[in-house]
N, C-alpha and C positions, 0 to 999 in steps of 0.2 A: 505494500499499500503505499501511496505517494504521500510524505508527511505534511502537504498543503491541499489534500483532497478537497477539504471541504472550502476553503478560499476558492480553490479551483473551479469547484463546482459551482459555486456562488456566482463567480464572475461568468459562468456559462449560460446560468438560467436566465432564461426570457433575453438573450443577447448584452446580459449584464444591467438589465433594469431591477433585478433583484437585489445585486449588492448596492446599486445607486439609492434605491428605496431605504435600503437598512442604513445607508450613511446619513441620510435625510432624516430617517426616523431618530438616530441617535442623537444628531444634533440638535433636533426638537427637544427631546426628553431630556438632554444634559442642560439645554438652556433654561427650562422648566423648572428643573430640579436647582439649577444655581439661583432663580427667580425666588423659590418659595424655602428653599430649605427642606424641602419634602422630597422621599424617594420615588422613584419612577420605574418604569421596566420597558423592555421590548421583547416581543416574542416572535421569532420565526417559525412558521411551520410549514414544511415541505411534505408534500403527497408525492410519493413514489409509486407510480403505476406501470405495470409490464405490459407492453405492446407489441410484444412477440419476438422471435429470432433474436433475441438480445438487444431490444431495443426497450426504452423507458420511457415515458413523459413524466417531467417534473413540474409540479406545478407549486407556486409559492404565496405565503400569505404572510404579512408582517402586520402586527397589531401593536400599538404602544398603551401605556398608562401614563401619563402624564401627572404630576400633582396638581390639585386644583388651586388656583390662584385665590387669595383670599377676597371675599366682597365686603366691602364696608358698608353700613348702615348710612344715610344721610338726614338729619332731623331737620322737618319742615312744619311748618306751620299753616293750616288753612284756614279762610276767611269764612265768612258766612254764606257770601255767593262762590264758594267751590275754588277758589284760585289758591296756589300754594305760595309761601313765603320763607325765605330764610330767617325772617326775626317776625315776632309775634305781633301781628296787628292790631291785638288788643291792648298791648303796652306801650305806653306813650315813650317820648325818647326826652333825656335829660339834656339840658343846655350847655353841652361841653364846650370849653375854650380850649384851644392848643396853646398852652403853657410856652412851649418852646419858642414862640414868637415874640414875647414880651423881652424887654431888656432885662439883663440880670441885674440883680439887687446890688447895690452900693454896700460894700463892706466896710464897716468904722470900726477901730480898733477903740474899746471903750477904756482901755487904760491910758489913753491920752496921746 
C-alpha cells in the first residue's frame, strides 16, 4: 500500500473537487472556532461501490459542524402607537449641560 493512498485518492475524487471542498470546509470551521472559542468538526464520508471488473465508484459527502456565533439581545421600548425606541418614550429628559465647554475655574492659593 502506498503511504499517501488517502491523499492520492482524495485528489482523484471528482477531479480534485473533494479535496478542494475539504480545504474550504476546514478553513470555514477554523475561522468559526477562532471567532467563538468553541469546538467545531468536519466529517468526510466516502461511499465506495463496486462497478464490476475491478472498477469502483467513489461518492463523497462533506459535512461540517461550526460553532454557533453568539446572539445578543437588544433592549428597546415600545410606544403606545407600536413604534420602538432606544430610549423610554415615557421618561422625560434631564436638561444636562456639557461641562467641558466652560472655562476652567481659577484656582486661588488661600495661604497668601
